Structures are given as C-alpha cells and as structure tokens.
C-alpha positions as CSV (number, residue, x, y, z in Angstrom):
1,M,0.6,-23.5,-7.5
2,G,0.2,-19.7,-7.6
3,N,1.5,-16.9,-5.6
4,V,2.4,-17.3,-1.9
5,Y,3.6,-14.9,0.7
6,S,7.2,-14.9,1.9
7,A,7.6,-15.5,5.6
8,S,8.1,-11.9,6.3
9,S,5.0,-10.7,4.4
10,Q,2.9,-13.5,6.2
11,S,4.2,-12.4,9.5
12,R,3.4,-8.7,8.8
13,L,-0.1,-9.4,7.5
14,H,-0.9,-11.4,10.5
15,T,-0.4,-8.4,12.7
16,C,-3.5,-6.9,11.1
17,E,-7.2,-7.5,11.8
18,P,-8.8,-10.5,10.3
19,E,-10.7,-8.4,7.6
20,L,-7.5,-7.1,6.2
21,I,-6.0,-10.6,6.1
22,E,-9.0,-11.9,4.3
23,V,-8.9,-9.2,1.6
24,F,-5.1,-9.6,0.9
25,E,-5.3,-13.4,1.0
26,Y,-8.2,-13.1,-1.5
27,V,-6.1,-11.0,-3.8
28,L,-2.8,-13.0,-3.6
29,P,-3.6,-15.9,-6.0
30,V,-4.5,-13.5,-8.8
31,F,-2.0,-10.6,-8.2
32,D,1.3,-11.1,-6.5
33,H,2.2,-8.5,-3.9
34,T,4.4,-7.8,-0.8
35,I,3.2,-6.7,2.6
36,L,5.5,-4.0,3.8
37,E,4.0,-3.3,7.2
38,G,1.1,-4.0,9.3
39,A,1.1,-3.2,13.1
40,R,3.7,-0.6,14.2
41,T,4.6,1.0,17.4
42,Y,4.2,4.7,18.2
43,E,8.0,5.0,17.9
44,R,8.0,3.6,14.4
45,Q,5.2,6.1,13.5
46,E,7.3,9.0,14.9
47,E,10.3,7.6,12.7
48,L,8.1,7.8,9.6
49,Y,6.6,11.2,10.6
50,Y,9.8,13.1,11.4
51,G,12.0,11.2,8.9
52,T,13.4,12.4,5.6
53,P,11.6,12.1,3.3
54,Q,8.5,12.4,5.4
55,R,6.5,9.1,4.8
56,T,3.4,10.0,6.7
57,K,1.4,13.2,7.5
58,T,0.2,12.3,11.0
59,L,1.3,10.8,14.2
60,K,-2.2,9.2,14.5
61,S,-2.3,6.0,12.4
62,K,-4.5,3.0,12.1
63,H,-1.1,1.0,11.9
64,V,-0.2,1.9,15.6
65,V,-0.9,-0.5,18.2
66,V,-0.4,0.1,21.9
67,K,-0.5,-3.3,23.6
68,P,1.4,-6.4,22.5
69,G,-0.9,-8.6,20.5
70,E,-3.2,-5.8,19.5
71,L,-4.1,-5.9,15.8
72,S,-3.6,-3.2,13.2
73,H,-6.4,-1.6,11.3
74,A,-4.0,-0.7,8.4
75,V,-1.7,-2.4,6.2
76,D,1.0,-1.2,3.6
77,A,1.0,-3.5,0.5
78,V,2.7,-3.1,-2.9
79,P,2.6,-5.1,-6.2
80,Y,5.5,-7.4,-6.7
81,P,8.0,-6.5,-7.9
82,F,7.8,-2.7,-7.1
83,S,9.8,0.6,-7.0
84,W,9.4,3.5,-4.7
85,D,10.5,6.4,-6.7
86,F,8.5,5.7,-10.0
87,E,7.6,9.4,-10.1
88,G,11.1,10.7,-9.9
89,E,12.3,8.0,-12.3
90,L,9.6,9.0,-14.7
91,L,10.4,12.6,-14.7
92,A,14.1,11.8,-15.2
93,A,13.3,9.5,-18.1
94,V,11.1,12.0,-19.8
95,R,13.8,14.7,-19.3
96,R,16.4,12.4,-21.0
97,G,14.0,11.6,-23.8
98,D,14.4,7.9,-23.0
99,Q,11.1,6.6,-24.5
100,E,11.8,2.9,-23.5
101,E,12.4,3.8,-19.9
102,T,9.5,6.2,-19.8
103,R,7.2,3.3,-21.2
104,R,8.6,0.8,-18.5
105,I,7.8,3.3,-15.8
106,L,4.4,4.0,-17.1
107,H,3.7,0.2,-17.1
108,H,4.8,0.0,-13.5
109,I,2.3,2.8,-12.6
110,Q,-0.4,1.0,-14.4
111,R,0.5,-2.2,-12.5
112,W,0.1,-0.2,-9.3
113,S,-3.4,1.0,-10.4
114,L,-4.3,-2.5,-11.5
115,F,-3.2,-3.8,-8.0
116,V,-5.1,-1.3,-6.1
117,G,-8.3,-2.0,-8.2
118,H,-7.9,-5.7,-7.3
119,V,-7.6,-4.9,-3.6
120,L,-10.7,-2.6,-3.6
121,M,-12.7,-4.9,-5.7
122,A,-11.8,-7.7,-3.2
123,A,-12.7,-5.6,-0.3
124,A,-16.1,-4.8,-1.9
125,A,-16.7,-8.6,-2.7
126,L,-16.0,-9.5,0.9
127,F,-18.0,-6.5,2.3
128,V,-15.0,-5.1,4.0
129,P,-15.2,-1.1,4.1
130,L,-11.6,-0.2,3.0
131,R,-9.9,3.1,2.5
132,W,-6.9,3.5,0.1
133,G,-4.2,6.1,0.7
134,G,-4.2,7.2,-2.9
135,D,-7.8,8.3,-2.6
136,W,-8.5,9.2,1.1
137,D,-12.0,10.4,0.5
138,G,-13.0,7.7,-1.9
139,D,-14.4,10.0,-4.6
140,K,-12.2,8.5,-7.4
141,D,-10.6,12.0,-7.9
142,L,-7.0,11.3,-7.2
143,A,-5.9,14.9,-7.6
144,D,-8.0,16.4,-4.7
145,Q,-5.5,15.5,-1.8
146,D,-2.3,16.8,-0.6
147,F,-0.7,13.4,0.5
148,D,-0.6,10.2,-1.4
149,D,0.2,7.0,0.3
150,W,-0.2,4.3,-2.4
151,P,0.7,1.3,-0.3
152,H,-1.7,2.2,2.5
153,F,-5.0,0.4,3.0
154,E,-7.1,0.8,6.2
155,T,-10.5,-0.4,7.4
156,M,-13.1,2.3,8.1
C-alpha cells in the first residue's frame, strides 16, 4: 500500500499552493514524512520569531497568509520518524563517548539529508523551483549561512 499522510499532515499540506502539494505527494510513496506546518497566521509567525528558542529569523515568511483560504508558499516537512534536537543529542553522545548513540544520531542526520535530496529531486522533476531552508542560496554550501531551517521548503 505504501506511505499515507495522517489526517493532520494531509490537512496542513492542503493549506499550501498546488505546486508544493504535488512535490510532497510525489515524494510520499518513496519516503515517509510528516507535514508540520503549511499556512500560518501572522500571529503564529510572531510566536515563532519571538519564542525561545527562536525558530525563525524573520517576521516575513512565505508561510504567512493574510486572508482565510489563501494558500501558503511554504511548507515545513520532516522525515518520519524524526527528532528535533539531533545536533544537541549528537554532541552529548560524543562527549559521553557513546558510540552506539552517536552512530544512531548520525544515521538520523543522514536520513534528513536523504529526505531533502528526494524533495529537491522531485521538485526538479516536476519543474517546481524550490528553495530549502538548509541551503537558502542554493549553492550546495551548507556552511555559508547563519540560520538553518531544515524542515522549511518554499517556492521561488
């Protein structure tokens, strides 16, 4: 049967523009993932901007919709299952000398990378110009930015 979206992921995805829906539905059969957020209100964006830890660097986001029924130009999606704090977990495991836990977390990071590759390749195959929050300028150099937003994908 393959992977299917939960009702909440399906609902969140369908707050996005059709091109994003097409890309993520293309990826789903081959790589299970969860849709965390599609359209959001300006109030929600403020919550993320002013919150601790800061989850966004701007109040202007392609997630934000002004009118009811307006579609988002951004989606937050993660491989399923996922963990938020893999960087902190990795550092702690290395400090403890826990090789098994270090290996598990590195595999998790590799899964994220594999997922992102699937999404970007699907977008390319469908001719959907897509920007990923882990490489904002799209130059394949992940170290040249000051804010990583791995779950974030937006149309350009």
